[in-house]
C-alpha positions in Angstrom: 0.0 0.0 0.0 1.7 3.3 -1.1 1.6 6.4 1.0 0.4 8.3 -2.1 -2.9 6.3 -2.0 -3.4 7.4 1.6 -3.0 11.2 0.7 -5.0 10.7 -2.4 -7.7 9.5 -0.1 -8.1 6.2 -1.7 -7.8 4.3 1.7 -10.5 4.7 4.3 -9.8 5.9 7.8 -9.8 3.1 10.5 -8.4 0.6 7.9 -5.7 -1.7 8.7 -2.7 -0.8 6.6 0.9 -2.3 5.8 3.4 0.4 4.9 6.8 -0.4 3.5 9.2 2.4 3.5 12.2 4.2 4.9 12.7 6.3 8.1 12.8 10.0 7.3 13.0 11.3 11.0 12.3 9.8 14.3 11.5 11.6 17.7 11.3 9.8 21.0 8.9 11.0 23.7 9.5 10.9 27.3 5.9 9.5 27.7 7.0 6.2 26.3 6.2 6.4 22.6 7.9 7.5 19.4 6.9 9.4 16.2 8.4 8.1 13.0 8.2 9.9 9.6 8.0 7.3 7.0 8.4 7.8 3.1 8.2 5.2 0.4 9.0 7.4 -2.7 5.4 7.3 -4.0 5.0 11.0 -3.3 6.8 13.7 -1.7 5.0 13.5 1.7 6.0 11.2 4.5 3.5 9.6 6.7 3.7 9.9 10.5 3.6 6.7 12.4 3.0 6.5 16.2 4.4 3.6 18.1 4.3 3.2 21.8 6.4 1.0 24.2 3.8 -1.8 24.3 5.0 -2.9 20.8 7.1 -6.0 21.2 10.5 -4.8 19.8 10.2 -1.2 21.0 13.0 -1.0 23.6 15.3 -3.6 21.7 15.0 -2.1 18.2 12.7 0.7 17.5 14.2 3.2 20.0 17.5 2.7 17.9 16.0 3.4 14.4 17.8 6.1 12.5 17.2 8.0 9.2 17.4 5.7 6.2 16.5 2.4 8.0 13.9 0.4 6.1 10.9 -0.9 7.8 7.5 -2.6 7.6 4.7 -0.8 9.6 1.4 -2.6 10.4 -1.3 -0.5 12.0 -4.5 1.5 11.8 -4.9 4.5 9.6 -6.4 7.4 11.6 -6.9 11.1 11.4 -4.0 12.9 13.0 -4.6 14.9 16.3 -1.7 17.2 15.3 -2.0 20.1 12.8 0.9 19.4 10.6 -0.5 16.3 8.9 -4.0 15.0 8.1 -3.3 11.2 8.6 -1.2 9.1 10.8 -0.9 5.3 11.5 -1.1 3.9 15.0 1.3 1.1 14.7 0.8 -2.3 16.4 3.8 -4.0 14.8 7.0 -2.7 13.1 9.5 -4.9 11.4 13.0 -3.6 10.8 14.2 -4.8 7.4 17.5 -3.0 6.9 19.6 -1.0 9.3 21.9 1.9 8.6 25.5 0.8 9.5 27.6 3.6 11.1 24.6 6.0 11.1 26.9 8.9 12.0 28.6 8.5 8.6 25.4 8.0 6.6 25.8 10.2 3.6 22.2 11.1 3.3 21.5 12.3 6.8 18.4 14.3 7.6 20.3 17.7 7.2 20.0 19.8 4.0 22.6 18.9 1.3 23.7 21.0 -1.6 22.9 19.6 -5.1 26.8 19.7 -5.8 27.4 17.4 -2.9 24.5 15.1 -3.9 26.1 14.7 -7.4 29.1 13.0 -5.6 26.7 10.4 -4.1 24.3 10.0 -7.1 23.6 6.3 -6.0 22.0 7.6 -2.8 20.6 11.0 -3.8 17.1 9.5 -4.9 16.5 9.2 -1.1 16.2 13.0 -0.8 12.9 14.8 -1.3 14.3 16.8 -4.3 15.4 13.9 -6.3 12.2 12.0 -5.6 10.5 14.9 -6.9 12.6 15.1 -10.1 12.3 11.5 -11.0 8.5 11.5 -10.5 8.2 14.6 -12.7 10.6 13.1 -15.4 8.5 9.8 -15.4 5.3 11.9 -15.8 6.8 14.0 -18.5 8.0 11.0 -20.5 4.6 9.2 -20.1 2.5 12.1 -21.5 5.2 13.0 -24.2 4.7 9.4 -25.5 0.9 9.6 -24.9 0.6 12.7 -27.0 2.5 11.1 -29.8 0.4 7.9 -29.6 -2.9 9.8 -29.6 -1.8 11.7 -32.7 -0.8 8.7 -34.6 2.9 8.8 -34.3 4.7 5.5 -34.5 7.8 4.8 -32.2 10.8 3.7 -34.1 13.8 2.5 -32.1 16.7 3.9 -34.0 20.3 2.6 -33.8 22.7 3.7 -30.9 25.7 2.4 -32.8 26.1 4.2 -36.2 28.6 5.0 -39.0 27.6 8.6 -39.6 27.5 11.8 -37.7 23.9 13.2 -38.2 25.1 16.7 -37.7 28.0 16.4 -40.0 30.5 17.8 -37.5 31.4 17.5 -33.8 33.0 14.9 -31.8 31.5 11.4 -31.4 32.4 8.5 -29.2 34.3 5.8 -31.2 33.1 2.2 -30.6 35.8 -0.4 -30.9 36.7 -3.9 -29.9 40.4 -3.5 -31.0 41.6 -2.6 -27.6 39.6 -5.4 -25.9 41.6 -7.5 -23.4 40.4 -10.5 -25.4 41.6 -9.1 -28.7 45.0 -10.5 -29.7 44.9 -8.1 -32.7 45.1 -5.1 -30.5 48.9 -5.5 -29.8 49.6 -5.6 -33.6 47.6 -2.8 -35.1 44.8 -0.7 -33.6 44.2 1.5 -36.6 42.9 -1.0 -39.2 39.1 -0.9 -38.7 38.5 -3.9 -41.0 39.6 -5.9 -38.0 37.0 -4.1 -35.7 33.8 -5.9 -34.7 31.7 -4.3 -37.5 34.5 -4.2 -40.0 34.6 -0.4 -40.1 34.5 2.7 -38.0 31.5 2.9 -35.8 30.3 5.5 -33.2 27.7 6.1 -30.6 24.9 8.1 -32.1 24.5 11.9 -31.7 21.0 11.7 -33.2 18.7 9.2 -34.7 17.3 11.7 -37.2 18.7 10.4 -40.4 17.6 6.8 -39.8 14.2 8.1 -38.5 13.7 10.0 -41.8 13.6 6.7 -43.6 10.6 5.6 -41.6 8.9 9.1 -41.9 9.0 8.6 -45.6 7.1 5.4 -45.5 5.0 5.5 -42.3 4.4 9.4 -42.4 4.4 10.3 -38.6 7.2 8.7 -36.3 9.4 9.4 -33.3 12.3 8.0 -31.5 13.1 8.5 -27.8 16.3 7.4 -26.2 19.8 8.3 -25.1 22.2 10.3 -27.5 26.0 10.9 -27.0 28.3 13.9 -27.6 31.9 13.7 -27.0 32.3 17.4 -26.3 34.4 19.0 -23.5 31.5 21.2 -22.5 31.3 21.0 -18.6 28.3 23.6 -18.3 25.0 23.6 -16.8 23.3 22.8 -20.1 25.6 19.9 -21.5 25.9 16.3 -20.8 27.8 13.7 -22.7 24.9 11.3 -22.5 21.5 12.7 -22.5 18.0 11.8 -23.8 16.3 13.2 -26.7 12.8 12.9 -28.3 13.1 13.2 -32.1 10.0 13.6 -34.3 9.6 13.4 -38.0 6.6 14.0 -40.1 6.1 13.5 -43.9 4.1 16.0 -46.1 5.0 18.8 -43.6 6.6 22.2 -43.7 8.6 24.2 -41.1 5.5 26.0 -40.1 3.8 22.6 -39.5 6.4 21.4 -37.0 6.6 24.8 -35.2 2.9 24.3 -34.3 3.4 20.7 -33.5 6.3 21.4 -31.2 4.3 24.1 -29.4 1.4 21.8 -28.9 3.5 19.0 -27.5 5.3 21.2 -25.0 2.0 22.9 -23.8 0.2 19.5 -23.5 3.0 17.8 -21.5 3.5 20.8 -19.2 -0.2 20.8 -18.3 -0.2 17.1 -17.7 2.7 17.5 -15.2 1.0 20.4 -13.5 -2.2 18.3 -13.2 -0.5 15.0 -12.2 2.4 16.1 -10.2 0.8 19.0 -8.2 2.2 18.0 -4.8 5.8 17.8 -6.3 5.2 21.2 -8.1 4.1 22.6 -4.7 7.4 21.3 -3.1 9.4 23.0 -5.8 7.6 26.2 -5.5 8.3 26.1 -1.8 11.9 25.2 -2.0 13.2 26.1 -5.5 11.2 28.5 -7.6 8.4 30.5 -5.9 7.1 31.5 -9.4 6.8 27.9 -10.8 3.0 27.5 -10.9 2.5 31.0 -12.4 5.3 30.5 -14.9 4.2 27.1 -16.1 0.6 28.4 -16.3 1.6 31.2 -18.4 3.7 28.8 -20.6 0.5 26.9 -21.3 -1.7 29.9 -21.9 0.4 32.2 -24.0 1.5 31.8 -27.6 5.3 31.8 -28.2 6.9 34.7 -29.9 8.2 33.9 -33.5 10.9 35.9 -35.1 13.0 35.5 -38.2 16.9 35.2 -37.8 17.1 38.6 -39.7 14.8 40.3 -37.1 16.8 38.7 -34.2 20.1 40.3 -35.6 18.4 43.6 -36.2 17.2 43.6 -32.5 20.7 42.5 -31.2 22.4 45.3 -33.2 20.3 48.0 -31.4 22.0 46.8 -28.2 25.5 46.1 -29.4 27.1 47.5 -26.3 25.6 44.7 -24.3 27.7 41.9 -25.9 31.2 40.8 -25.9 31.5 40.6 -29.7 30.0 42.9 -32.4 26.7 41.7 -33.8 26.8 40.8 -37.5 24.6 39.0 -39.9 25.8 35.3 -40.1 26.9 35.0 -36.5 25.4 32.3 -34.4 22.9 33.1 -31.7 25.1 32.6 -28.6 24.2 31.9 -25.0 24.5 35.6 -24.1 22.1 36.6 -27.0 19.7 33.9 -25.8 19.6 35.3 -22.2 19.3 38.8 -23.5 16.0 37.8 -25.5 14.7 35.6 -22.8 15.5 37.6 -19.7 15.5 41.2 -20.8 13.9 41.7 -24.1 10.9 39.3 -24.6 10.8 37.7 -21.1 9.0 34.6 -22.5 9.6 31.6 -24.9 10.7 32.6 -28.5 11.2 30.7 -31.7 14.0 31.9 -34.0 13.7 30.6 -37.6 15.3 30.7 -41.1 19.0 30.8 -40.2 21.9 31.3 -42.4 22.9 28.0 -44.1 26.5 28.1 -42.8 25.3 27.9 -39.3 23.2 24.7 -39.9 23.6 21.1 -40.8 23.6 19.8 -44.4 20.2 18.2 -44.3 18.1 21.4 -43.7 16.1 22.7 -46.7 17.6 25.6 -48.7 15.2 28.5 -48.8 14.5 30.5 -52.0 17.1 33.1 -51.1 19.8 30.4 -51.2 21.3 32.1 -48.2 19.2 30.7 -45.3 17.6 27.2 -44.5 14.1 26.5 -43.1 15.5 25.8 -39.5 14.0 26.8 -36.1 15.1 26.8 -32.5 12.7 27.1 -29.5 14.2 28.9 -26.5 12.7 29.2 -23.0 13.8 31.3 -20.1 16.5 29.9 -17.7 17.7 27.2 -20.1 17.8 28.7 -23.6 17.5 26.2 -26.5 15.3 23.1 -25.7 14.2 22.2 -29.4 16.1 22.4 -32.6 14.4 21.5 -36.0 13.9 22.1 -39.6 12.2 21.2 -42.9 14.5 18.5 -44.4 16.0 18.9 -47.7 13.9 16.6 -50.0 15.5 17.7 -53.3 18.4 15.4 -54.3 20.3 18.0 -56.3 20.1 20.5 -53.4 21.1 17.9 -50.9 24.2 16.8 -52.8 25.3 20.3 -53.2 25.0 20.8 -49.4 27.0 17.7 -48.8 29.8 19.0 -50.9 29.7 22.4 -49.3 30.0 20.7 -45.9 32.9 18.7 -47.1 31.1 15.3 -46.6 31.6 12.2 -48.7 28.3 11.8 -50.7 29.0 8.0 -50.9 28.8 7.6 -47.2 25.2 8.9 -47.4 24.0 6.6 -50.3 21.1 5.3 -48.4 20.0 8.7 -47.2 20.0 9.9 -50.7 18.0 7.0 -51.8 15.0 8.5 -50.0 15.2 11.5 -52.3 15.6 9.2 -55.4 12.6 7.0 -54.8 9.3 9.0 -54.2 10.6 12.0 -52.2 8.3 14.1 -50.3 8.6 17.3 -48.2 9.2 16.3 -44.5 10.3 18.0 -41.3 11.3 17.2 -37.8 12.8 18.3 -34.5 14.7 17.1 -31.5 13.6 17.8 -28.0 16.4 17.9 -25.3 14.6 16.0 -22.6 16.7 17.1 -19.5 16.9 20.7 -20.7 13.2 21.0 -20.8 13.0 19.2 -17.4 15.1 22.2 -16.1 12.7 24.6 -17.4 9.7 22.7 -15.8 11.3 22.1 -12.4 13.1 25.5 -12.0 16.5 24.0 -11.4 19.2 25.2 -13.6 21.7 22.2 -14.2 21.0 19.3 -16.4 23.3 17.1 -14.3 20.4 17.0 -11.7 17.9 16.0 -14.3 19.4 12.6 -15.2 20.0 9.8 -12.6 23.7 9.4 -13.3 25.2 12.3 -15.2 27.9 11.7 -17.7 30.2 14.6 -18.4 33.9 15.2 -19.3 36.1 13.4 -16.8 33.1 11.9 -15.0 31.6 8.4 -15.6 31.1 7.5 -11.9 28.6 4.8 -11.0 
């Protein structure tokens, strides 16, 4: 029986209950009884248990319970006589399942810990309120993200994690090899000949499932993939992980404007579901992390995002040239300081920037009529910046080949990707949603390392 069911009023008062959980706090009274706060992770609240000295193992065990001990409580659910909680359990039996050894050295004591410290004990941090809240919101967000796509006829396609190609055409990838395996006798002779590698060629961990996902979009029409992606970049910032989750969506017979609308609908739907389904967790965050969270998320749902062209974005930035480290010129990338200016000073709300110079974007983005820009878009939100990047894909073979050449990529490596354009090509568009980044926006926390159970970053692969 979960504690959440009790606070959701699904269990009648004066009912016998069995509660499995962990001790959050314990207070012993001089009157011969103890108060034990028990949590089980089903919700942010703990349940008060009252146990008196008549319980068989009270003096031998229960008086010595400490934070973190696991127990089974059998008792009667009653209305609490205190004002701090609505319910409590009058225990008639408590079984100690697991003790905390050397409780004075327990890393997750009842005192408040910093998020930086908790990253050092990622295997234990789920026991804190804040990380219980984060994982429940993450679970809810993932569920309703998939639910929206299922209800709107998007098919899930599990795209490969091991790949030959860099979908972005640039950047560092993690090399997958068996040549340096302790079981490989070939390693000592020559580690550069990839014909001796497991796959007979160079392979990498994927940076995106987009290219393979497009093959299904051009046959099934509406598809998505959802899973881990990998970037071997030395970016130890609050917005970067070496391993992170991304939801990538591709839709045939659609334009850039179609997916801009789709992206907004997905974001608003999932935020509303999180607000409705995780309200106790959101209240905890409002009290402890962000006192504007409910108002901020409500405004996010109700208000339309601002859309501006890249050209307009540059014109605005030029008016405030003195605010930035480097002079603003057409053709430059929209940097983090520019994003913060738009989100925290100028617009103060989510924005969409579209139609970027082709030199700033990947080879697969559709060339616009001006032949200078591509039909690309980024969605930016306050506190986190870019959470979605997408585009209309280049469905014309001639233009795709030209872009591959301009980006100094080998056309032969993309033979199968080009086949999609050779055999029944269609306009199609898609985008990728950075899962942990958007979770930061939802929760009000500012570091993606706290949005994933075991963060992988440069020089850190602990646990």
